[in-house]
C-alpha positions as CSV (number, residue, x, y, z in Angstrom):
1,X,-7.4,-25.8,-12.8
2,X,-5.0,-23.2,-10.6
3,X,-7.0,-20.8,-8.4
4,X,-5.8,-17.5,-9.9
5,X,-8.5,-16.0,-7.7
6,X,-5.6,-15.3,-4.7
7,X,-2.5,-15.4,-6.9
8,X,-0.3,-12.5,-6.2
9,X,1.5,-10.8,-8.9
10,X,5.3,-11.8,-9.1
11,X,8.4,-9.5,-9.3
12,X,8.5,-8.4,-13.3
13,X,4.4,-9.0,-13.7
14,X,2.7,-6.3,-15.1
15,X,0.7,-4.6,-12.3
16,X,-2.9,-5.6,-12.3
17,X,-5.0,-2.7,-13.5
18,X,-8.1,-1.3,-11.8
19,X,-10.4,1.7,-11.2
20,X,-11.1,2.2,-7.5
21,X,-13.3,4.3,-5.4
22,X,-10.9,5.8,-2.8
23,X,-10.8,8.6,0.0
24,X,-9.6,10.7,-2.9
25,X,-12.0,10.4,-5.5
26,X,-12.0,7.6,-8.3
27,X,-8.5,6.1,-9.5
28,X,-7.5,4.4,-12.5
29,X,-4.4,2.4,-11.9
30,X,-2.0,2.4,-13.5
31,X,-2.9,5.3,-15.8
32,X,-3.1,7.8,-12.8
33,X,0.6,7.2,-12.0
34,X,2.3,6.8,-15.1
35,X,5.9,8.2,-14.5
36,X,5.6,7.6,-10.9
37,X,6.8,4.9,-8.5
38,X,3.9,3.4,-6.3
39,X,3.8,1.7,-3.0
40,X,0.4,-0.2,-3.0
41,X,-0.3,-1.6,0.5
42,X,-2.9,-3.0,2.3
43,X,-4.0,-3.5,6.0
44,X,-6.4,-5.6,7.9
45,X,-9.3,-3.2,8.9
46,X,-9.8,0.4,10.1
47,X,-9.9,1.7,13.7
48,X,-7.2,-1.2,14.9
49,X,-4.3,-0.5,16.8
50,X,-1.3,-1.9,14.3
51,X,-3.1,-0.4,11.1
52,X,-3.5,3.1,13.0
53,X,0.4,3.3,13.6
54,X,0.9,2.3,10.1
55,X,-1.2,4.9,8.6
56,X,0.5,7.6,10.9
57,X,3.7,6.5,9.9
58,X,3.0,6.6,6.3
59,X,1.3,9.8,6.4
60,X,4.3,11.2,8.3
61,X,6.6,10.1,5.7
62,X,4.5,11.2,2.8
63,X,6.7,13.9,1.6
64,X,9.8,11.8,1.8
65,X,8.3,9.2,-0.5
66,X,7.0,12.0,-2.9
67,X,10.8,13.3,-2.9
68,X,11.4,9.7,-4.4
69,X,8.8,10.3,-6.9
70,X,6.5,7.9,-5.1
71,X,3.2,7.9,-4.1
72,X,1.1,5.8,-1.7
73,X,-2.0,3.9,-2.2
74,X,-3.7,2.1,0.8
75,X,-6.6,-0.3,0.3
76,X,-8.6,-2.3,2.9
77,X,-11.9,-4.0,2.4
78,X,-13.8,-1.7,4.7
79,X,-16.2,0.8,3.4
80,X,-15.4,4.5,2.4
81,X,-17.5,5.8,5.3
82,X,-15.4,3.9,7.7
83,X,-12.2,4.9,5.9
84,X,-13.1,8.5,6.3
85,X,-14.3,8.5,9.7
86,X,-11.2,6.4,10.6
87,X,-8.9,9.2,8.8
88,X,-10.5,11.7,10.8
89,X,-9.8,10.0,14.4
90,X,-6.2,9.4,13.6
91,X,-5.9,13.3,13.1
92,X,-6.8,13.4,16.8
93,X,-4.4,10.8,18.1
94,X,-0.7,11.3,19.0
95,X,1.8,8.0,18.5
96,X,5.4,7.8,19.1
97,X,6.0,11.4,18.5
98,X,3.4,11.7,15.7
99,X,0.4,13.9,15.8
100,X,-2.0,15.8,14.0
101,X,-1.4,13.6,10.7
102,X,-3.7,14.1,8.0
103,X,-3.6,11.3,5.3
104,X,-3.9,12.8,2.2
105,X,-3.0,9.6,0.1
106,X,-5.8,7.6,-1.3
107,X,-7.3,4.9,0.5
108,X,-9.4,2.3,-1.4
109,X,-12.7,1.3,-0.7
110,X,-12.6,-2.6,-1.7
111,X,-15.7,-4.1,0.1
112,X,-16.1,-6.5,-2.8
113,X,-12.3,-7.5,-2.4
114,X,-11.7,-7.0,-6.1
115,X,-8.6,-5.8,-6.0
116,X,-7.2,-7.5,-2.9
117,X,-8.0,-10.6,-5.1
118,X,-6.2,-9.4,-8.1
119,X,-3.1,-8.6,-5.9
120,X,-3.6,-11.9,-3.8
121,X,-4.0,-9.8,-0.6
122,X,-6.5,-12.2,0.6
123,X,-5.0,-15.2,2.0
124,X,-7.6,-17.7,3.4
125,X,-4.9,-19.3,5.7
126,X,-4.4,-16.0,7.3
127,X,-8.2,-14.8,7.1
128,X,-11.2,-14.7,4.3
129,X,-12.4,-11.2,5.7
130,X,-9.1,-9.3,6.1
131,X,-6.5,-8.4,3.6
132,X,-3.0,-9.5,5.0
133,X,-0.3,-6.6,5.1
134,X,1.0,-6.7,1.7
135,X,2.9,-4.0,-0.1
136,X,3.8,-3.7,-3.6
137,X,6.6,-1.4,-5.0
138,X,5.6,-0.7,-8.7
139,X,7.6,1.1,-10.9
140,X,6.9,4.1,-13.2
141,X,6.3,1.6,-16.3
142,X,3.9,-0.4,-14.0
143,X,6.0,-3.3,-13.3
144,X,5.9,-4.8,-10.1
145,X,9.3,-4.5,-8.6
146,X,9.3,-5.7,-4.9
147,X,6.7,-7.5,-2.7
148,X,6.5,-7.8,1.0
149,X,4.0,-9.6,2.8
150,X,3.4,-9.3,6.8
151,X,1.2,-11.1,8.9
152,X,-2.3,-9.5,10.5
153,X,-0.1,-9.1,13.6
154,X,2.6,-7.5,12.8
155,X,3.2,-4.0,11.8
156,X,5.5,-2.8,9.0
157,X,9.1,-1.5,8.9
158,X,8.8,1.9,6.9
159,X,12.3,2.8,6.9
160,X,12.8,-0.4,5.1
161,X,10.5,0.3,2.6
162,X,11.8,3.7,1.8
163,X,15.4,1.8,1.5
164,X,13.9,-0.5,-0.6
165,X,12.5,2.3,-3.0
166,X,15.8,4.1,-2.9
167,X,17.9,0.9,-3.7
168,X,15.5,0.1,-6.7
169,X,16.0,3.5,-8.2
170,X,19.7,3.4,-7.5
171,X,19.9,-0.1,-9.2
172,X,17.9,1.2,-11.9
173,X,20.0,4.6,-12.6
174,X,23.4,3.0,-12.0
175,X,23.1,-0.7,-13.3
176,X,24.2,-1.9,-9.9
177,X,23.3,-3.9,-7.0
178,X,22.8,-2.5,-3.5
179,X,24.1,-3.4,-0.1
180,X,22.6,-4.5,2.9
């Protein structure tokens, strides 16, 4: 019997539905995001250096993504209380010219790893207790359009994530392929 517990959804699949407690209240996915593009991304743990730089980068680019009709949703298996404390700490930090970053997009509390398992974010070869750095680009019809996975040790390229959303939107609008 195939182990579907850690099967990640593939390009073209319906994005798995879930209800989750977040730093911005309860969300119902995908219902709350109909008509929008979504970047659902996981990180290994709060209060870690690489994850902190990633959140600062996403936070600083939030309006750029919203201009593309794209919302951000973060996830880790840490508690809501850890998330809130960490996001407050991020506001005090400065990194790479970024400072006073207020994270206003939802960060999912996934202590039971339910959402992480639905999206295949838990990779036993990497860790049984931390989600890998997954990125799912989900279109307005709640279809998985792109999947990126990074090892625990490597931070993501956010300019590439933005370019990917732009390319998918261009391909949809003009029925074309986009170059490198």
